[in-house]
C-alpha positions, 0 to 999 in steps of 0.5 A: 460471488457476492463476497468477491464483488463486495471486496472488489467494490472496496478495492475500487477505492484505493484504485481510484486513489492512484488514478487521483494521484496521477491527476494531481501530479499532471496538473498541480503536484504538491511540493516536497514538504506537503509530500513529506506530511502525507508520507508520515501521516500515511505511515502512521495510518498503516502502522495502526492497521497492523497494530490494531487489526492484523496482529490481534487477528494473528494472536487469536489461534496462538499457533506460532508455526503458521505465523513464522512461515507466513511472515517469513514469506512476507519478508522474502517477497518484499525483499525480493521486490526491493532487489528486483527494483535495484537490479532493474534501476531503482525504485523512487522519484529520482529514477529518470530525473533529468532525462526527458526522453519520453521513454517510460522507465520500465523498471519503476513501472514493473516494481510499482505494478508488483507493489500494487498487486501486493496491495490489492492482495492485502485488501483481500487478505483483510476481508478474509479475516473480517469485514472490519479488518478489511475496510480499515486495511482499505483505508490505510492502503488508499493513502499509501497508493495514492502517494505512490501513484502521485510519485509515479506520475511525477517520474513519468512527467519528468521523463517527458511522457505526455499527460495522456500516456501518463494517466493511462499508465496509472489506470493500468497500475490501478488495475493491478490493485483490482487484480490482487484483490480478486486473487485475495477474494477468490483464493483466500475466501473461507480460510480459517485457523492456522491457514488464515494466521499464516496469510495474515502474517504475510500481510503484516510483513508486507505492510510493515515493509511498506511503512519502514522501507517505502513511506518513511524512507521516502519521507526522510529524503527531506529534512525532517521537522517535528510537525512532519514527525507528529503527522505519523503519530496523528495518522496512527491515532486517528485510525486507532480511534476509528478502530476503537469506535468500530470495535466498541459495539462488538465488545 
């Protein structure tokens, strides 16, 4: 029970970030340029978490079959979310643009809810590997979900949703992160060997999808600049240096 509560405590950080993103959007949403910098930076942080924490844990047992199965399931799961989003009407800031009807874009909200559920699950997966991996994945995902919460709130405001309803929706989405973390902490706790490798491979696929098909795709909807691109490498370097500092006493 203590481990579950600890994981939920860390999962509360990205959950709060989602709500914080909604508050920012409600009162002073950052312009497209600032959002581009945030997206590049967050993508670099998430990528560093995969390269520096998740992949070394996967390599530890050196059993390719569980990795192949887990990674394949991860890719299929994320592509299914994308297919569902496109089938239901799109996933992105453009949905609902110019339709100030007050009706909530259910397709977007369902897709984001599934996304946040997987993000919470990734926090649980990280702590199933090691406390360090869990903490660093929490840091990386906090940046990702804060931007997604901000973007979702901005869409809700565009379609005419009142601020109170928008914030209530963001709170509900934040709870999906907690639910995912709870599932991860209860079902995945105690995994080791090939089983853990398979779960981590699933997580690696999901994280790579978040970088390549969400953060960077959204960032490149606007004209790119060298400074924005540098933000990706800055995010990668900062988290990678943190990983080195954390790992050095044990090494």
